[in-house]
Structures are given as structure tokens and as C-alpha cells.
C-alpha positions, -999 to +999 in steps of 0.1 A: -074+298+024-076+279-013-050+255-001-063+250+033-096+239+016-083+215-003-063+201+025-096+196+042-107+181+011-081+157+011-083+145+047-119+140+042-118+121+013-092+097+030-111+097+063-140+083+044-120+058+022-102+044+055-132+044+077-152+025+044-121+000+041-122-010+079-159-015+074-169+007+097-203+030+100-199+072+105-217+060+137-193+032+148-159+055+139-178+081+159-184+060+188-145+047+190-133+084+189-160+098+215-178+121+192-208+126+177-218+109+143-219+147+130-189+153+135-172+128+117-195+138+089-185+170+089-147+159+090-156+135+058-173+166+041-140+186+048-166+210+068-145+205+098-110+214+111-093+186+133-069+190+155-036+176+156-046+155+186-079+141+169-060+136+135-037+112+157-063+096+174-083+089+141-053+075+125-049+053+156-085+040+157-082+034+121-048+018+120-035+040+092-004+065+092-008+102+096+011+112+070-011+094+046-040+109+060-029+144+054-008+143+020-014+150-012+010+128-024-008+094-008-035+099-035-017+071-049+000+040-040+031+025-053+034-011-065+067-027-087+070-059-096+109-071-100+114-101-131+143-108-147+127-120-179+119-089-199+089-108-211+072-118-177+083-083-164+062-067-190+035-089-187+030-084-152+036-050-150+001-051-173-017-072-147-005-052-117-021-019-140-049-038-146-057-052-110-045-019-092-058+010-114-054+033-085-017+026-082+012+038-100+031+002-110+066+002-120+083-030-138+120-038-135+143-065-148+173-060-122+172-056-089+195-029-088+172-010-108+143-011-085+166-001-054+174+029-073+138+038-078+131+031-038+159+057-029+138+083-043+105+068-045+081+054-016+072+018-028+039+005-009+039-031-023+065-051-044+062-085-061+091-099-063+107-128-077+133-147-055+151-160-083+167-129-097+197-126-125+218-099-105+206-104-068+187-131-045+151-116-042+153-121-005+182-099-001+164-077-020+133-073+002+156-069+033+171-038+012+137-023+005+123-030+035+154-011+048+141+022+033+104+017+040+100-004+070+062-006+061+062-022+027+046-052+015+069-075+004+051-105-019+072-128-032+066-143-068+085-176-079+079-207-091+094-224-061+077-237-034+101-249-019+111-211-005+078-209+015+090-213+048+123-193+044+099-161+030+077-166+055+105-157+082+110-130+063+079-118+080+065-110+041+031-100+033+027-128+008+036-154-013+027-159-050+033-189-074+035-178-110+021-169-130+007-138-118-030-131-122-052-103-112-070-127-086-035-134-071-026-099-066-064-090-052-063-122-028-028-106-016-042-074-015-070-084+006-046-091+034-016-069+033+007-072+067+005-030+062-030-022+048-027+005+019-050+029+020-076+032-014-054+006-033-080-018-031-106+010-041 
């Protein structure tokens, strides 16, 4: 029973967060779901048990993954940065942690290390240097996307000439170094695949 109550609270918390991130009031969401506002309020409070069809409908309306609404593991998004200069990697990791306090952040110097991590951890957003010591950043992006098709790839580089090639990979963004909290938040606001709670 306690586990079920906890699950309802997780669901309610994520529902509320997703609704607010889409700029919707409870009344507006209720209208899109063809239910009363009181129903949305009870769901967000964890006081109502949603059936499978309702959960799917909510996920579709809010454009979020069903598993994201239901899994307790979704409380924190995972962000990585891959930069082969150790000093810059540590600096960018610190910037990521400051800008995204609700995310789990990791830094890697080598593409191989990042791939190994991604094989056992779902990566939601990756800031990738394009010219890496042991790999091409765009090839790394393709391999990461093979592990998680909804990963947000943001290229981080000193080379503006790669812009068109990067855009052809359907990335979420392209940032010229140095990486700053302001640049991160600009990218987070325009992710190809929105991440629940990342900007919160």
C-alpha cells in the first residue's frame, strides 16, 4: 500500500511539473484531456489512481514519455560533456552542475569512456566537442543516438564551419566555446526532446 501511495505521488509530481513546463493551467490541461479540473488536481495531489489509457493520453497531450511519468528513476536527468582537454572538461562539468542542479552530470575526456557509460546509463543530453582525441564528435553522437534515440546532442566547439554538417545530424544545438551557464540555459529552452524537470 505504501509503495502504491509513493507511486501516485511520483506520478502527481511529474504531472504537475510537465504541465507547468508546457505553460498550461490545470483547467487548460483538463480541457485537453476532456475531464474536469478537479480530476487533474486530484491526480497531481496523488489522490486519484489513473488508468493506463489516461496515463497514455496525458503523455500524448504533454508530449512526454509514459515511462518518464511513471518511473521513480526519472527524478533526475543525466547530462554529460565530452571534451578531450582535461582542464576544459572539468571546467565545463562544473558549469553544467551549476546550471543544471536537478541533473546528474558527468564529464569524460574520451569518447570510449562516454560510450561505455551510455551503455549502462540513459543519457538525456550530451555536450560534445566535435574534434576529439580518440573520435569524431559527430560519429560519437550517432553512436549515442543509437543507444538512446531521444538523446539531445549539443555540439560544443571552436569551429563555426561545422555548423551545417552538425545541423544535418538533427542535433538539438550548437555552442561555440566557451561553455557558460547562459549558453546552457538557452540550449535547454530549445531542446529537440524536452526533458522533464531539467530546467526546473
